[in-house]
Legacy VTK file of the C-alpha trace (Angstrom):
# vtk DataFile Version 3.0
C-alpha trace
ASCII
DATASET POLYDATA
POINTS 443 float
-21.512 24.793 13.740
-20.747 21.539 12.589
-19.642 22.225 9.474
-17.183 24.840 10.925
-16.099 22.682 13.246
-15.892 19.329 10.682
-13.477 21.890 8.511
-11.195 22.946 11.246
-10.159 19.093 12.388
-9.671 18.582 8.560
-7.248 21.327 8.741
-5.884 20.186 11.920
-5.206 16.973 10.325
-3.546 18.340 7.290
-1.392 20.730 9.295
-0.524 17.718 11.827
0.685 15.455 8.441
2.760 17.793 7.077
4.595 18.677 10.545
5.324 14.828 10.574
6.649 14.854 7.263
10.134 14.660 7.196
10.361 14.807 3.369
7.466 16.099 1.657
7.167 15.828 -2.271
8.473 18.901 -4.601
6.257 20.758 -6.222
5.617 19.529 -10.092
7.997 22.607 -10.919
10.753 22.218 -9.147
13.985 20.878 -10.509
14.173 17.608 -8.873
10.644 16.981 -10.839
11.714 18.276 -13.753
14.168 15.321 -13.937
12.300 13.069 -13.449
9.669 11.572 -15.284
7.052 9.930 -12.901
4.709 7.567 -14.712
1.520 6.265 -12.804
-1.142 3.029 -12.713
-3.994 1.727 -10.869
-4.054 -1.908 -8.851
-4.763 -4.466 -11.787
-2.763 -6.509 -13.691
-2.867 -5.329 -16.946
-2.224 -1.251 -15.717
0.833 -2.321 -14.060
2.355 -4.567 -16.872
1.301 -0.473 -19.283
3.368 1.530 -16.811
6.386 -0.854 -17.172
6.114 -0.254 -21.006
5.846 3.334 -20.586
8.210 3.563 -18.177
11.122 1.427 -20.169
10.539 2.982 -23.536
11.055 6.268 -21.608
13.983 5.032 -19.966
16.535 6.143 -22.593
15.383 9.195 -22.799
15.379 10.638 -19.181
15.310 9.352 -15.688
11.822 7.701 -14.747
10.193 6.666 -11.882
7.237 4.387 -11.802
4.694 4.744 -9.027
2.801 1.111 -9.117
-0.670 0.862 -7.578
-1.378 3.905 -6.535
-5.108 3.003 -6.157
-8.648 3.082 -8.410
-9.600 6.004 -10.790
-9.741 8.909 -8.650
-6.709 8.533 -6.420
-4.565 8.860 -9.668
-6.017 11.012 -11.581
-6.167 13.395 -8.304
-2.271 12.252 -8.226
-2.299 13.395 -12.060
-3.418 16.793 -11.732
-1.416 17.432 -8.341
1.940 16.649 -10.310
3.191 13.865 -8.154
2.995 11.963 -11.737
3.511 13.129 -15.133
1.156 10.687 -16.945
-0.577 6.993 -16.703
-2.076 4.450 -18.750
-5.961 5.005 -19.134
-9.371 4.006 -21.168
-11.231 6.134 -23.298
-14.720 5.434 -22.058
-13.257 5.711 -18.496
-12.419 9.365 -19.400
-15.365 9.938 -20.678
-17.794 8.456 -18.850
-15.969 8.528 -15.298
-13.680 11.054 -15.486
-15.863 14.085 -17.821
-19.035 12.879 -17.216
-20.296 12.339 -20.371
-23.559 10.818 -20.538
-22.456 9.569 -24.377
-19.255 8.109 -25.487
-17.038 10.726 -26.869
-14.414 11.145 -29.878
-10.825 11.824 -28.930
-10.584 15.161 -29.893
-13.521 16.164 -27.413
-12.330 14.317 -24.755
-8.751 16.468 -25.838
-10.589 19.829 -25.745
-12.027 19.009 -22.536
-9.465 18.171 -20.603
-7.050 20.930 -21.704
-9.315 22.919 -19.431
-7.811 21.154 -16.300
-4.449 21.414 -17.859
-4.511 17.581 -18.901
-4.146 15.746 -22.387
-5.002 12.496 -23.499
-3.118 10.822 -26.886
-1.655 7.574 -28.249
-4.016 5.112 -28.506
-1.458 2.009 -27.959
-4.363 -0.597 -30.462
-6.447 -2.448 -28.082
-9.794 -1.959 -26.406
-10.603 -3.633 -23.552
-13.834 -3.169 -22.719
-16.938 -4.294 -20.534
-18.313 -7.706 -22.010
-20.299 -10.514 -19.884
-19.291 -14.130 -20.855
-20.912 -17.495 -19.753
-19.314 -21.075 -20.056
-18.653 -22.843 -23.575
-20.706 -24.956 -23.481
-23.145 -26.269 -26.188
-26.263 -24.881 -26.661
-24.817 -21.543 -24.749
-26.087 -18.198 -25.595
-24.390 -16.379 -28.163
-25.418 -12.865 -28.032
-26.393 -10.489 -25.093
-29.936 -10.277 -26.951
-30.167 -14.377 -26.453
-28.938 -13.906 -22.966
-31.863 -11.614 -22.237
-34.137 -14.429 -22.909
-32.936 -16.934 -20.525
-34.747 -16.041 -17.600
-33.329 -19.128 -15.490
-29.840 -18.445 -15.523
-27.472 -16.820 -12.517
-25.285 -13.739 -12.674
-22.325 -12.888 -10.773
-20.888 -9.897 -11.266
-18.428 -7.396 -9.901
-19.663 -4.610 -7.077
-17.738 -2.218 -9.568
-19.966 -3.363 -12.876
-23.249 -3.406 -10.938
-22.523 0.251 -9.524
-21.419 2.084 -12.615
-23.337 4.134 -15.222
-21.946 2.238 -17.952
-22.445 -1.182 -16.109
-25.325 -2.830 -15.298
-28.002 -0.549 -14.396
-27.765 0.547 -18.249
-27.365 -3.329 -19.780
-30.457 -4.317 -18.260
-32.396 -1.261 -19.242
-31.280 -1.881 -22.816
-31.685 -5.896 -23.247
-34.974 -5.854 -20.517
-32.672 -8.148 -18.786
-34.660 -8.681 -15.067
-32.043 -10.935 -13.699
-31.025 -9.654 -9.630
-26.898 -10.103 -10.374
-25.317 -11.310 -6.744
-22.124 -9.331 -6.168
-18.807 -11.380 -6.783
-15.293 -10.135 -6.844
-13.697 -9.997 -10.143
-10.829 -12.185 -9.122
-13.138 -14.960 -7.848
-15.747 -14.688 -10.554
-14.160 -17.116 -13.430
-13.703 -19.856 -10.873
-17.025 -19.396 -9.527
-18.580 -19.628 -12.834
-16.118 -22.741 -13.823
-17.452 -24.417 -10.130
-21.397 -23.717 -12.047
-21.648 -21.270 -9.180
-23.497 -18.289 -11.464
-23.837 -18.614 -15.406
-22.845 -15.666 -16.350
-20.095 -13.202 -15.060
-18.485 -9.716 -16.470
-15.221 -9.815 -17.403
-12.186 -7.047 -19.664
-12.001 -8.284 -23.145
-8.711 -8.706 -22.746
-8.359 -11.143 -19.714
-5.976 -13.527 -19.461
-8.656 -16.357 -17.982
-10.614 -16.198 -21.070
-9.004 -18.784 -23.284
-8.011 -20.894 -20.210
-11.155 -21.227 -18.871
-13.164 -22.126 -22.606
-15.376 -19.309 -22.052
-17.368 -17.929 -24.119
-17.746 -14.350 -24.231
-21.279 -12.729 -25.596
-21.549 -10.637 -28.411
-23.195 -7.015 -27.698
-25.218 -6.879 -30.586
-27.414 -3.797 -29.419
-23.540 -1.860 -29.090
-24.281 -1.156 -25.486
-20.741 -0.997 -24.190
-18.779 2.111 -25.267
-15.137 1.494 -26.325
-12.533 1.435 -23.588
-9.148 2.146 -25.805
-5.926 2.419 -24.017
-3.916 5.676 -24.354
-2.543 7.854 -22.466
-3.626 10.615 -20.166
-0.955 13.051 -19.133
0.078 16.553 -18.112
-0.125 18.874 -21.151
3.342 20.210 -19.267
4.982 16.974 -19.294
5.078 16.752 -23.227
7.155 20.187 -22.870
9.254 18.613 -20.197
10.550 15.892 -21.175
10.283 16.358 -25.271
12.752 13.294 -26.311
10.897 10.932 -23.815
7.029 11.920 -25.218
8.330 11.471 -28.561
9.383 7.641 -27.866
5.872 7.541 -25.879
4.108 8.248 -29.048
5.610 5.746 -30.932
3.875 3.056 -29.192
0.659 4.117 -30.400
-1.000 1.762 -32.488
0.973 -1.094 -31.477
-0.309 -3.409 -28.850
-3.084 -5.970 -29.975
-5.221 -7.137 -28.134
-3.986 -10.654 -28.052
-0.262 -9.233 -27.317
-2.211 -7.819 -23.970
-3.885 -11.145 -23.694
-0.744 -12.617 -23.846
1.262 -10.298 -21.094
-1.815 -10.734 -18.688
-1.884 -14.504 -19.183
2.237 -13.941 -18.512
1.700 -12.094 -15.240
-1.474 -13.744 -14.160
-1.378 -17.914 -14.908
3.008 -18.471 -15.026
3.938 -15.536 -12.127
6.222 -13.556 -14.401
7.398 -10.047 -12.761
5.726 -7.435 -14.905
8.824 -5.511 -15.784
10.164 -8.770 -17.075
7.033 -9.131 -19.324
7.205 -5.677 -20.304
10.788 -5.927 -21.585
10.549 -9.390 -23.426
7.408 -7.037 -25.672
10.178 -4.283 -26.047
12.818 -6.614 -27.448
10.614 -8.688 -29.680
8.867 -5.193 -31.363
11.620 -2.873 -31.310
14.516 -2.345 -33.273
16.818 -1.886 -29.738
16.524 -3.796 -26.687
14.626 -1.702 -24.004
16.538 -0.057 -20.890
16.402 -2.430 -17.908
16.932 0.551 -15.051
14.087 2.100 -14.399
13.263 2.713 -10.535
9.713 1.346 -9.637
7.843 2.478 -6.271
5.277 0.263 -5.659
2.748 2.539 -4.161
-0.721 3.030 -2.708
-1.795 6.362 -2.088
-0.897 5.219 1.581
3.191 5.182 0.854
5.949 4.504 -1.104
8.642 1.971 -1.362
11.456 1.695 -4.163
11.399 -1.946 -5.241
11.714 -3.712 -8.362
8.584 -6.352 -8.967
8.864 -9.532 -7.559
7.514 -12.712 -9.192
4.429 -13.784 -8.338
5.332 -16.639 -5.481
4.184 -20.157 -5.872
2.634 -20.870 -2.483
0.663 -18.941 0.092
3.664 -18.870 3.022
5.997 -17.399 -0.514
3.099 -15.221 -0.760
2.539 -13.941 2.747
6.338 -13.367 3.247
7.681 -12.070 -0.073
10.390 -9.791 -0.604
8.246 -6.360 0.409
6.824 -8.321 3.506
9.155 -6.349 6.072
9.551 -3.490 4.251
5.749 -3.061 4.133
5.232 -4.065 8.165
7.880 -1.044 8.873
6.417 1.755 6.801
2.589 0.103 7.944
3.508 0.214 12.189
5.143 3.480 11.165
1.886 4.861 9.731
-0.480 4.014 12.365
2.356 4.896 15.658
2.242 8.748 14.127
-1.433 9.058 13.349
-2.489 7.998 16.539
0.330 9.968 18.143
-0.808 12.800 16.301
-4.856 11.619 17.057
-3.982 11.243 20.534
-2.700 14.835 20.317
-5.306 16.283 18.869
-8.252 14.103 20.536
-7.818 13.861 23.576
-7.279 17.538 24.887
-10.752 18.026 22.535
-12.343 14.902 24.869
-11.182 16.738 27.923
-13.326 19.961 26.899
-16.198 17.697 25.912
-16.385 15.827 29.410
-16.079 19.170 30.873
-18.505 21.816 28.785
-21.530 19.268 28.425
-22.553 21.904 25.829
-19.580 21.706 23.656
-19.414 17.679 23.370
-22.465 17.600 20.375
-20.772 19.730 18.141
-17.601 18.314 18.945
-18.779 14.420 18.577
-20.981 15.334 15.818
-17.435 17.069 14.054
-15.456 14.012 14.333
-18.296 11.598 13.397
-19.093 13.254 10.176
-14.902 12.992 9.215
-15.240 9.043 10.659
-17.858 8.419 7.559
-16.319 9.660 4.691
-15.068 6.913 2.786
-11.104 6.274 2.726
-10.904 6.191 -0.912
-12.938 9.592 -1.439
-11.256 10.941 1.833
-7.638 10.311 -0.401
-9.062 11.344 -3.328
-9.417 14.630 -1.354
-6.332 14.766 0.100
-4.126 14.151 -2.523
-5.078 17.469 -4.599
-5.224 19.407 -1.085
-1.954 18.846 -0.311
-0.201 18.833 -3.615
1.188 15.057 -2.915
0.886 11.439 -2.545
2.394 9.130 -0.187
3.146 9.594 3.156
1.847 12.596 4.003
-2.156 11.852 3.058
-1.920 8.145 4.280
-1.003 10.331 7.680
-3.773 12.803 7.449
-6.576 10.096 6.768
-5.441 7.595 9.450
-5.162 10.738 11.926
-8.933 11.631 10.692
-10.126 8.206 11.536
-8.831 7.836 14.704
-10.110 11.622 16.021
-13.465 9.899 17.153
-12.663 6.900 19.075
-9.950 8.419 20.951
-12.620 11.690 21.571
-15.106 9.632 22.556
-13.068 7.198 24.601
-11.349 9.849 26.483
-14.773 12.201 27.036
-16.710 8.922 28.313
-13.618 7.690 30.935
-13.852 11.367 32.518
-17.795 11.609 32.609
-17.824 7.818 33.980
-15.605 8.428 37.457
-17.587 8.339 40.267
-19.147 11.751 41.934
-17.675 10.068 45.515
-13.842 9.728 43.630
-14.537 13.051 42.592
-15.252 14.487 46.158
-12.275 12.327 47.429
-9.849 13.714 45.318
-11.412 17.246 46.572
-10.630 16.689 50.169
-7.540 15.364 49.202
-6.740 19.092 47.759
-6.965 18.273 44.213
-8.271 20.757 41.925
-9.408 21.195 38.111
-8.433 24.104 35.838
-12.324 24.834 35.717
-15.265 23.169 37.783
-17.427 20.080 35.933
-20.593 21.929 34.725
-23.170 19.856 35.855
-26.190 18.482 33.614
LINES 1 444
443 0 1 2 3 4 5 6 7 8 9 10 11 12 13 14 15 16 17 18 19 20 21 22 23 24 25 26 27 28 29 30 31 32 33 34 35 36 37 38 39 40 41 42 43 44 45 46 47 48 49 50 51 52 53 54 55 56 57 58 59 60 61 62 63 64 65 66 67 68 69 70 71 72 73 74 75 76 77 78 79 80 81 82 83 84 85 86 87 88 89 90 91 92 93 94 95 96 97 98 99 100 101 102 103 104 105 106 107 108 109 110 111 112 113 114 115 116 117 118 119 120 121 122 123 124 125 126 127 128 129 130 131 132 133 134 135 136 137 138 139 140 141 142 143 144 145 146 147 148 149 150 151 152 153 154 155 156 157 158 159 160 161 162 163 164 165 166 167 168 169 170 171 172 173 174 175 176 177 178 179 180 181 182 183 184 185 186 187 188 189 190 191 192 193 194 195 196 197 198 199 200 201 202 203 204 205 206 207 208 209 210 211 212 213 214 215 216 217 218 219 220 221 222 223 224 225 226 227 228 229 230 231 232 233 234 235 236 237 238 239 240 241 242 243 244 245 246 247 248 249 250 251 252 253 254 255 256 257 258 259 260 261 262 263 264 265 266 267 268 269 270 271 272 273 274 275 276 277 278 279 280 281 282 283 284 285 286 287 288 289 290 291 292 293 294 295 296 297 298 299 300 301 302 303 304 305 306 307 308 309 310 311 312 313 314 315 316 317 318 319 320 321 322 323 324 325 326 327 328 329 330 331 332 333 334 335 336 337 338 339 340 341 342 343 344 345 346 347 348 349 350 351 352 353 354 355 356 357 358 359 360 361 362 363 364 365 366 367 368 369 370 371 372 373 374 375 376 377 378 379 380 381 382 383 384 385 386 387 388 389 390 391 392 393 394 395 396 397 398 399 400 401 402 403 404 405 406 407 408 409 410 411 412 413 414 415 416 417 418 419 420 421 422 423 424 425 426 427 428 429 430 431 432 433 434 435 436 437 438 439 440 441 442
């Protein structure tokens, strides 16, 4: 019963969101889709830069749209499978362990065979390995290997929440090296500062992080070869290579050309010097190709909650400029529109359900339980489910998710408000001639 009610509510959400969207995304095989190569990227610096490199490399051969900052692996993968994007930069370790769920690192050929069943492919190793590693301050006497680190029980670990929870992260590493420490969860963005201020002694890093040299860190040698390789590659739809042959040939020419030193320098240009991602990619292509890269690339800095077409600005120098950057008002208007539409749709469905729950106590528990179940679904997981379900990314799944999360408080407050009307007021209303369509059942 509860399961059925949950499915009904989710279906209502999908229908309402679809109806509210005035410009749904075209199907992957539509003519407008076939004319545009859509490149995605995740929400971190290196992925933005690689996405720009791909977009500018393909731009001379086809119309290109770069959908930036779509979210984590689940979101971007769902967008790829649904046809909202055609290709995005990924890492072999993530593909093998997180996407394909292999217990052990797989070869590129094995991953190609497994992905082909899903209509996807992996190719074009870009030339660098951005694996996980642990780092300490470069002080005299600091450990040099992970085995030496394991023998130093007094050290304090500050690790990112993702690394602590990943199958190829902290649990396996601690077991492999016999580390008995309990790590403290830290956001990756502040881990370097915490290490420099001696609040922690060990942090997890990516091998191409720009701040490694800035903070003078010592990257510990993985002497037991625990961490798999995270070679940067392209994860793509198999039909994309057929639909955009010239652009795909240009992308294949990037194979093996981006070194780890190049990637560290590009990350540093963005994170330490505030250069725009598009300019960083254009400069690298100008230095490593015979022809200058084309500058006309449409970029859409869109999370799974929507898309706005603009150019990535340079990082603002002050907090005030960061808060009120060029995208502040467009994103504010987008946010307000999404909230207003989702609350309106949730009210249209939730208020009648709340009235029904108030006047039909037997239905109250199933309705509340179904709305409560939907409320407990994590937002990223819900978006990852809705993108393939609705076949698009952007406004429609965002509206649907916000609709789902608004249902429970609207239903509950409507039911509570009606149930809380004093009996005396009800009798007075009846004496004045007011009637309900159905008399409420008494508890």
